C-alpha positions in Angstrom: 0.2 21.5 -3.2 -1.2 24.6 -2.2 -4.7 25.9 -1.1 -5.8 26.4 -4.7 -5.7 22.6 -5.1 -8.6 22.4 -2.5 -10.7 25.2 -3.7 -12.9 23.3 -5.9 -14.6 20.1 -4.6 -16.5 18.6 -7.5 -17.7 15.2 -8.5 -14.5 14.2 -10.4 -12.3 15.3 -7.7 -14.5 13.2 -5.1 -14.4 10.3 -7.4 -10.5 10.4 -7.7 -10.2 10.9 -3.9 -12.5 7.9 -3.2 -10.7 5.6 -5.7 -7.3 6.3 -4.1 -8.6 5.8 -0.5 -10.3 2.5 -1.6 -7.1 1.2 -3.4 -4.8 2.2 -0.4 -7.3 0.8 2.1 -8.2 -2.5 0.4 -7.3 -5.2 2.8 -3.7 -6.4 2.7 -2.6 -3.7 0.1 -0.8 -1.5 2.6 0.8 -4.6 4.2 2.0 -5.8 0.9 3.4 -2.4 -0.1 5.2 -2.1 3.3 6.7 -5.6 2.7 8.0 -4.4 -0.5 9.6 -1.4 1.2 11.1 -3.7 3.6 12.9 -5.7 0.9 10.5 -8.4 -0.1 11.0 -9.4 -3.9 10.0 -13.0 -4.2 6.3 -14.4 -3.6 7.6 -16.4 -0.6 9.1 -13.2 1.0 5.8 -11.4 0.7 4.0 -14.4 2.1 6.5 -14.4 5.1 6.2 -10.7 5.8 2.5 -10.4 5.4 1.4 -12.8 8.1 -2.1 -14.3 7.7 -2.7 -13.7 4.0 -3.5 -16.7 1.8 -1.4 -17.6 -1.2 -4.4 -17.0 -3.5 -5.2 -13.6 -1.9 -1.6 -12.5 -2.1 -1.4 -13.5 -5.9 -4.6 -11.6 -6.5 -3.4 -8.5 -4.7 0.1 -8.5 -6.4 -1.7 -8.6 -9.8 -4.0 -5.7 -8.8 -1.1 -3.7 -7.6 0.7 -4.4 -10.7 -2.3 -3.3 -12.8 -2.5 -0.2 -10.7 1.3 0.6 -11.4 2.4 0.3 -7.9 4.3 -3.0 -8.2 6.4 -4.2 -11.1 6.6 -7.9 -11.9 9.7 -9.2 -13.6 10.0 -12.7 -15.0 13.4 -14.1 -15.6 13.8 -17.0 -18.0 15.8 -19.1 -15.6 15.2 -22.7 -14.7 13.0 -22.8 -12.7 11.5 -19.5 -13.8 12.2 -16.6 -11.3 9.6 -14.1 -10.7 10.3 -10.8 -8.7 8.0 -8.0 -7.4 9.3 -4.6 -6.8 7.6 -1.3 -5.8 7.4 1.3 -8.6 8.2 4.9 -7.6 4.4 5.4 -7.4 4.3 2.5 -4.9 7.0 3.9 -2.9 5.3 7.2 -2.9 2.0 5.8 -1.7 3.4 3.9 1.2 5.4 7.0 2.3 2.1 9.0 2.2 0.4 6.4 4.2 2.9 6.6 7.0 1.4 9.8 8.6 -2.1 8.3 8.2 -1.0 5.2 10.1 0.6 7.4 12.8 -2.7 9.3 13.1 -4.8 6.2 13.3 -2.5 4.9 16.1 -2.8 8.2 18.1 -6.6 8.4 17.5 -7.1 4.7 18.6 -5.3 5.6 21.9 -7.2 8.7 22.4 -10.5 7.0 21.9 -9.4 4.3 24.3 -8.5 6.8 26.9 -4.8 6.4 26.5 -2.3 9.3 25.9 -1.2 9.9 22.3 2.3 10.9 21.7 2.8 13.4 19.1 5.1 12.6 16.4 
């Protein structure tokens, strides 16, 4: 990405940016993607790693992330049926891109609270 990518700020660019921020920032989405990066595959593994989320909301978010192309759902015809969820390359890319934002947020919160932020 170079400076030319930021020369034109128009309505379409703003909509794409806002949509991306809303998807990434929707409650629990980041935590679910991070759980996938940490090896969660089964619904119960996601539920264990994402402390505090209800089963209903986890199922809803997994469907949403699948629709958005960030998680892939695989159904294996075993008895009982086995379902796994894995991050797509886009999902891995998004969680990697969010890491610096998370670090900034931590440093900013410390700064605002009067603490000392450590540069990373």
